[in-house]
C-alpha positions in Angstrom: 0.0 0.0 0.0 3.0 2.3 0.4 3.2 2.6 -3.4 -0.4 3.7 -3.7 -0.7 7.4 -4.6 -3.6 9.5 -3.3 -6.0 11.4 -5.5 -5.3 14.6 -3.6 -1.5 14.4 -4.2 -1.9 13.8 -7.8 -4.5 16.5 -8.3 -2.3 19.1 -6.6 0.3 18.3 -9.2 -2.3 18.6 -12.0 -3.5 22.0 -10.8 0.0 23.2 -10.5 0.7 22.1 -14.0 -2.4 23.9 -15.2 -0.7 27.2 -14.6 0.9 26.7 -17.9 -2.1 25.4 -19.7 -4.6 27.3 -21.9 -8.1 27.7 -20.7 -10.1 26.6 -23.7 -13.7 27.4 -24.3 -15.9 24.3 -24.1 -17.3 23.2 -27.5 -20.7 21.7 -27.9 -20.7 18.5 -25.8 -21.4 15.2 -27.6 -19.7 16.0 -30.9 -16.7 13.8 -30.2 -15.9 10.3 -29.1 -15.9 10.1 -25.2 -12.7 9.4 -23.2 -11.8 5.9 -22.5 -9.5 4.2 -19.9 -6.2 2.5 -20.6 -5.1 0.2 -17.9 -1.4 -0.5 -17.3 0.3 -3.8 -16.6 4.0 -4.6 -17.0 4.6 -1.5 -19.2 1.8 -2.3 -21.6 -1.7 -0.7 -21.9 -5.1 -2.4 -22.3 -8.7 -1.2 -22.5 -10.2 -4.4 -21.3 -10.2 -5.6 -17.7 -9.6 -9.3 -18.4 -6.7 -8.6 -20.8 -4.9 -6.3 -18.4 -5.5 -8.6 -15.4 -4.1 -11.6 -17.4 -1.0 -9.6 -18.3 -0.4 -8.4 -14.8 -0.9 -11.9 -13.4 1.5 -13.5 -15.8 4.1 -10.9 -15.1 3.8 -11.4 -11.4 3.8 -15.2 -11.6 6.9 -15.1 -13.9 8.7 -12.8 -11.5 8.1 -15.2 -8.5 8.7 -18.3 -10.7 5.1 -19.6 -10.2 4.2 -20.9 -13.7 0.8 -22.4 -12.9 -1.4 -19.4 -12.2 -5.1 -19.0 -13.2 -7.2 -15.9 -13.1 -10.2 -16.1 -10.8 -11.7 -12.6 -10.6 -11.0 -8.9 -11.3 -12.7 -5.6 -10.8 -12.1 -1.9 -11.7 -12.3 1.1 -9.4 -12.1 4.9 -9.8 -10.5 5.3 -6.3 -6.9 4.3 -5.7 -5.8 1.5 -7.9 -7.7 1.3 -11.2 -8.0 -2.5 -11.1 -7.3 -5.4 -8.8 -7.5 -9.2 -9.5 -7.4 -12.5 -7.7 -5.8 -15.7 -9.0 -5.1 -19.2 -8.1 -1.6 -20.6 -7.9 -1.3 -24.4 -8.3 1.7 -25.6 -6.4 3.7 -28.6 -7.4 2.1 -31.7 -5.9 -1.5 -30.6 -6.4 -2.1 -28.0 -3.7 -3.7 -24.7 -4.7 -3.6 -21.2 -3.1 -5.8 -18.2 -3.8 -4.0 -14.9 -4.0 -4.9 -11.3 -4.4 -3.0 -8.9 -6.7 -2.1 -6.8 -3.6 -1.2 -3.3 -4.9 -3.3 -3.6 -8.1 -2.6 -1.5 -11.2 -3.2 2.0 -12.6 -5.5 3.4 -15.2 -5.3 6.5 -17.3 -7.7 8.6 -19.4 -7.2 8.7 -23.1 -9.0 10.1 -26.2 -9.3 8.9 -29.8 -6.6 10.0 -32.3 -6.9 13.7 -33.1 -8.5 14.6 -29.8 -6.9 15.8 -26.6 -7.8 15.2 -23.0 -9.3 18.0 -21.0 -10.8 18.3 -17.5 -13.4 20.7 -16.1 -12.1 22.2 -12.9 -14.4 24.5 -10.9 -16.4 25.2 -14.1 -13.3 26.0 -16.2 -12.1 23.6 -18.9 -8.3 23.0 -18.5 -6.0 21.3 -21.0 -4.9 19.9 -23.3 -3.4 16.9 -21.5 -1.7 14.0 -23.3 -3.2 10.6 -23.4 -2.4 8.6 -20.2 -1.5 11.8 -18.3 -4.6 12.0 -16.1 -5.3 9.2 -13.7 -8.7 7.4 -13.6 -9.3 8.8 -10.0 -8.8 12.4 -11.1 -11.4 14.2 -9.1 -12.6 16.5 -11.9 -14.8 15.6 -15.0 -12.8 14.6 -18.0 -13.7 15.0 -21.7 -12.1 15.0 -25.2 -11.9 18.0 -27.5 -10.4 19.1 -30.8 -11.2 21.8 -33.3 -14.4 22.9 -31.7 -15.7 19.4 -31.2 -16.1 18.1 -27.6 -17.3 14.9 -26.1 -19.6 14.4 -23.1 -17.7 14.0 -19.9 -16.6 10.5 -18.9 -19.1 8.9 -16.6 -18.4 6.6 -13.7 -18.1 3.0 -14.9 -17.2 -0.1 -12.9 -16.6 -3.6 -14.2 -16.5 -6.8 -12.2 -15.4 -10.2 -13.8 -15.4 -13.8 -12.7 -13.5 -16.4 -14.6 -13.7 -20.2 -14.9 -11.0 -22.4 -16.4 -9.2 -19.3 -17.7 -12.3 -18.0 -19.5 -14.7 -15.2 -18.8 -17.9 -16.6 -17.1 -19.5 -13.4 -15.7 -19.1 -9.7 -16.3 -21.2 -7.0 -14.5 -20.9 -3.5 -15.9 -22.3 -0.6 -13.8 -22.6 2.9 -15.2 -25.1 5.7 -15.4 -27.1 4.4 -12.5 -27.8 1.1 -14.1 -26.0 -2.2 -14.5 -25.9 -5.1 -17.0 -24.9 -8.6 -15.9 -23.4 -10.8 -18.7 -23.0 -14.5 -18.3 -21.3 -16.9 -20.7 -22.1 -20.7 -20.7 -21.0 -23.5 -22.9 -23.9 -25.8 -24.1 -24.3 -28.6 -26.6 -25.8 -26.2 -29.1 -22.9 -23.7 -28.7 -22.0 -20.8 -26.4 -24.9 -18.9 -24.8 -24.4 -15.3 -23.8 -27.1 -13.7 -21.6 -27.4 -10.1 -20.7 -29.7 -9.0 -17.9 -30.5 -5.5 -16.8 -33.4 -3.8 -15.1 -34.9 -3.0 -18.4 -34.4 -6.1 -20.5 -33.0 -9.6 -21.0 -31.2 -10.7 -24.1 -29.7 -14.0 -25.2 -27.3 -14.8 -28.0 -26.3 -18.3 -29.2 -22.8 -18.5 -30.7 -21.6 -21.1 -33.1 -18.4 -21.0 -35.1 -17.5 -17.6 -33.6 -20.7 -15.9 -34.8 -24.1 -15.3 -33.3 -26.7 -17.6 -35.0 -29.8 -16.8 -32.9 -31.0 -14.0 -30.6 -33.4 -15.5 -28.1 -36.1 -17.5 -29.9 -37.3 -14.6 -32.1 -34.3 -13.8 -34.4 -32.1 -15.9 -36.7 -29.0 -14.5 -38.3 -28.0 -15.8 -41.8 -24.5 -15.4 -43.1 -22.9 -15.2 -46.6 -20.1 -17.6 -47.7 -17.5 -14.9 -46.7 -18.9 -14.8 -43.2 -20.6 -11.4 -43.5 -24.1 -11.0 -42.1 -26.5 -11.4 -45.0 -30.0 -11.5 -43.5 -31.8 -11.1 -40.1 -34.9 -13.3 -40.0 -37.7 -12.9 -37.5 -39.7 -15.8 -36.2 -42.9 -14.2 -37.5 -41.7 -14.2 -41.1 -40.2 -10.7 -41.1 -36.8 -10.2 -42.5 -34.1 -7.5 -43.2 -31.2 -7.7 -45.6 -29.0 -5.5 -47.7 -31.6 -5.5 -50.5 -34.4 -4.2 -48.3 -36.8 -5.6 -45.8 -40.1 -7.2 -45.1 -41.2 -5.8 -41.8 -44.7 -4.3 -42.4 -45.3 -3.3 -38.7 -41.6 -2.5 -38.0 -41.6 -5.1 -35.2 -38.3 -6.7 -36.3 -36.6 -3.3 -36.7 -37.7 -2.1 -33.3 -36.6 -5.4 -31.7 -33.2 -5.1 -33.3 -32.8 -1.5 -32.2 -33.6 -2.5 -28.7 -31.2 -5.4 -28.7 -28.3 -3.4 -30.2 -28.8 -0.6 -27.6 -27.5 -2.9 -24.9 -24.4 -4.8 -26.0 -20.9 -5.4 -24.6 -18.2 -3.0 -25.6 -16.3 -3.7 -28.9 -13.0 -5.2 -27.9 -14.5 -7.3 -25.1 -12.9 -10.7 -24.7 -14.2 -14.0 -26.1 -17.9 -14.5 -26.7 -18.7 -11.0 -25.4 -16.6 -9.6 -28.2 -18.4 -11.7 -30.8 -21.8 -10.3 -29.6 -20.4 -6.8 -29.7 -19.2 -7.2 -33.3 -22.5 -8.8 -34.3 -24.2 -5.6 -33.0 -22.1 -3.5 -35.3 -23.0 -5.9 -38.2 -26.7 -5.6 -37.5 -26.5 -1.8 -37.4 -24.7 -1.7 -40.7 -27.3 -4.1 -42.2 -30.2 -1.9 -40.9 -28.5 1.2 -42.4 -28.1 -0.5 -45.8 -31.7 -1.7 -45.9 -33.0 1.7 -45.0 -31.0 3.3 -47.8 -32.5 0.8 -50.2 -36.0 1.7 -49.0 -35.5 5.4 -49.6 -37.2 6.8 -52.7 
């Protein structure tokens, strides 16, 4: 814990540095991609909790010559260390020991290429900061800005993972006053991903690294090259790149609802497959709408 820096000490340094920064008028919020977190482990940076926890665990186990380590759980935080994890060490001879990561690891705020990091301190925008210069537990709101375009401020977001046999089994994401609980289970029919929130429940069946059904109401049909060709509703409705048959817009509304609550692109394993499928569905909807325009 001696290595853990306090938010107050870091912020004093930030405000001191701001003496040399320009006060920039805030552009219209929402015009730019929002900030994201980069987590550090062994000198590398990751945007996903599982990926950074695996890297940190492997680096620690290699350092202590403990080759048989397996990740058990991990979680993020915006106070103190940005993430912590637990793992199991299998001793020679068959004994196992659960261990915590101890100090944990740090996280930093970054923006998309072409945008700089800013923070709003006492109602005044301060910046620009370079990517990975502001810590996650910076006490002031952070946003991205460039050329008159600004993002919304970064919201509070927490992720908690549980792993089984080295694979993601559960991920709970809490942000904006709500949470989504994602579970991953292997079945005879494939891998089933289930997302549960206060507002909705969604299920995705994955085969051959692609989603084939969404619940019992939607079937996804793919072309030979693996691209999404058609979305078929159980009521006979359908949407493809050539247009759609959806007289009452039921399928379109259902797909819009489903794609509004998906894992982040870049999520590990089956969650990443679901996220990419969401992007493919949105693209298919856009192409079908353009075909329907007069």
